[in-house]
N, C-alpha and C positions, 0 to 999 in steps of 0.2 A: 848253377841252380841244383839243389838237392832234390831227389825224387824218392818216392816210396818204392819198395820192392814190388815186383809184378805178381808175386804169388804169396799166399798166406803160409806162414810156417813158424816153427820153433827152432831152437838152436841145436847144435851138434852135441853128441855125447863124446866129448873130446878128452875126458879126464884120463883116458888110457895113455895118451901121450903127454897131455898138459899137466897132469897131476901125478907125478911119480911118488906114490906113497911108500917110500923106502924106509921111513923112520917109524919108530914105535908111536902109536897113536893113543891119545888119552880119551877117556870116556867123556861124552858131551855133558855140559852143564845143564842145569834144570831149565834154562831159558831156551835151549835149542828145540825147535818145533818141527824140523824136517818138512815133510810134504804139506803140513798145515799152511805154510806160507804160499804155496803154489796153487793156482786156480785151474782145476781140470777143465773148466768150461772154455779156457783160452787155448787149450791144446788141440790143434787141428791136424788132421791127416795131411802129410806133405812129403815131398822128396826134394833134397837139396844136394848140390855138388859144391865142394870147396877145393881150392888149390892149397897145398901145403907148401909154404915158402921157407927157404933157408937164406937168410940175409937178403931178402927181397926177390930171390929167384925161385920160380916154381920147381920143386923137386919131387912132388908127389901129389896125391889126391885123397879126398875123403868123400864118400857118397853115403848119405844117411836118409833113412825113410822112417816115418812114424805112421803106423796104421791103427785104425780103430778095429778092435776085434769084437766078438760076441760078448766077451766078458771083461773088456778093458782096452789096453793099448799094447802094442808091440813096437819096439824100436830096433831097427837093424842098421848096422854101420859097417862099411868096408873102407879100410885105410891102407895106404901103401906109400912108403918113402924110399924111392930108388931101390938099391939092394940092401937097405938097412933093416927094414921091417915091413911086414904085412899082417893084417889081422881082420877077422870078421867077428862082430859082436851082436848078440841078440839079448835085449832086456825086455821082460814081460812085466807089466804092472797093471793094477786094478783101475776101475773108473775113478776111485778116490786117490789115485797115484800111490797106493801102497805097493811096495816091491813084492814080486812073486818069484822071479828067477833071472839069472844072468848066465849066458853061455858064451864063451869066447875061444876061438882057435886062431893060431897064427904062428909067425916065426920072426925072431929078432936076431940079426947077426948070426944066422944059421942055427939058432936054438929054438926048438919048438916050445910054444907056450899054450896053456889051456886053463880056462876057468869054467867050472860047472857048479853053481851055487843056487840053492833054493831058499826062499824065505817063507816061513810058516810058523805059527804058534809063538811068535816073538823071538825066533831064532833064525840064524842063517847057517845052513849046513851044506857041506859038499867038499870040494877039493880044488886046489889051484896050483899050477906050475907056472912060475914067472921068472924072467931073467933078472939077475942082480949083479952087484960088484964081484961076487964070488962064483958067478955062473948060475945055472938053473937051480931054483929052489922049489920044492914041492911041499905043500902044507895041507893038513886037514883043516877045513873050516867048520867050526862048531862054536858059535858065539851068540850071546844074547844081543838082540837088536830091538831098540825101543820102537814103539808105534810111530810111524811117520818118518823113520830114518830113510835116507835116499842113497841108493847105490852110486858109487863114484862114476860109473860108466854112463849114467843118465843125468847127472846133476846139471851140467851146463845146458842140456837140451830143455830143461825146465825153466831156465832163467827168464825167458820172455813171458812166462805166465805169472810172474810177480807183478805187483803194483809198483811201477817204476816212478818213484818220486825222489828227486834229488835230495841227498842227505840222509835218506832212510837206510837203515841197516837191518839185515835179517840173520839170525842165528840158525844154522842148519846142522842136524845130526847126519853125518856122512859115513857110510860103511864102505870101506875099500875091500871089495870081494876078493881081489887078487892077493891081499895081505891078511885077510881075516880080522881086520881091526876097525875100530870106530873112533871118530873124532868130531868135535864141534868145529864148524867153519863159519866164516862170516862173509856175507855178500853185502857190498856197499854200493849204492847208486850215486853216480856223479851227475854233474850238469851236462845237458845235451850239447853235442858238438858235431861239426861236419866230419864225415869219414868217407874216404875214397878207397874203394877196393876194385878188384878186377871186374866185378859186375856193374860198377857205377858209383855214384856219389849219393850219400844218404845223411840225414840227420839222425843221430843215435845217442843213446844214453850209455856211458861206460859203466859197467857193473863189475866191480873188482872182488875177486874171491881171495880171502886170506885165511891163514890158519894151517896151511900146508907148507911144503918145503919152499915154494916160491909163489908170489902173488900172480894171479891169472886174471886178465881183464877181457870180458866179453862186451862187444859193442852191439846194442840192441836197438833196432829202429824205432823211431817215434811214430805214433799213429795207432789206428784201430787194430792193425794186424802186426804186432811187434815180431821181429825176426832177427836172429843173430846174423851179422854180416862179417864180423871179424873177431878173431881171438888172438891175444898176444900174451907172452910170458915175460915177466920182469927179468932182464939180464940174459935172455935167450935169443938166439938168431932165428928161432922157429916161430912162425905165425900161420894163421889160417885165414883165407879170404874167400868170400862167396864168389863163385865163378859164374860167368855168363851162361844163360840157358840157351 
C-alpha cells in the first residue's frame, strides 16, 4: 500500500548533476514563461536527504534545505558522490520566485569549481569556473535574462509547485548559470504510478524535463503536499532517491 510522505517539501535542486548543460543553448521561444508556471504559495520550508545511487547502489548523498527569508526564499544544497565530486550550492530568489543570486563551490575529480552569479535588471552577471571535456573552463557571465527565467540549479526543486495534471506540458526559460546560457525546456506531466524508494512507497506523477542533453524525470507525490521522491536520467546509471528520516 502506498503512503504519503511524512513531511511537506519540494524537490531537489539537482540540475548540477542531472543537467550537464555542456552544449550551446538557444534563446527561449515566446511561449516560455519560466517562474510564471510555478506557484510560490506551494513552496514550503523544508529539509530533505536523498541517496545518490549508481546502478542501484548508494554511492553518495544530497542534503537540501529551503528556507523562507525576510524577502523571499533561500535554497541550500550539499552533494557528494564518493571521491568523484562534492559541492555546496546556494540559490536566493524572491517571494514571486524571481531569481536573485546563485553561489556554488566544490570539486569534481580534483578540479575546483565555482559559480557566483547575480540576477538584476534583466541580466545575469558574474563568473563561473566549471569542469568540462577539456578541463576547467572559466567564463564571465553577462547575459540578458527574461523575466521569469529560472536558474538551472533550482529548477527541479520548483517542479512540485506546478499544477500536476497528466498530459499537461509547461515551457520554461532556464538559465544555466555555470555556462552563462539560456534555453527553453519542456516539463511534461505523466499519469500517476506507484514508486518505491529507500524512504518507502508512494503514488507519484512522473514529470519529464526535455530540451537538454538528456531527458530527466522527477517523481512527485500525489496529494496536498507534493514532494519529489525520485529523480532519474535517461540512459544513465545515476539516480536520486528520498532517504528515510
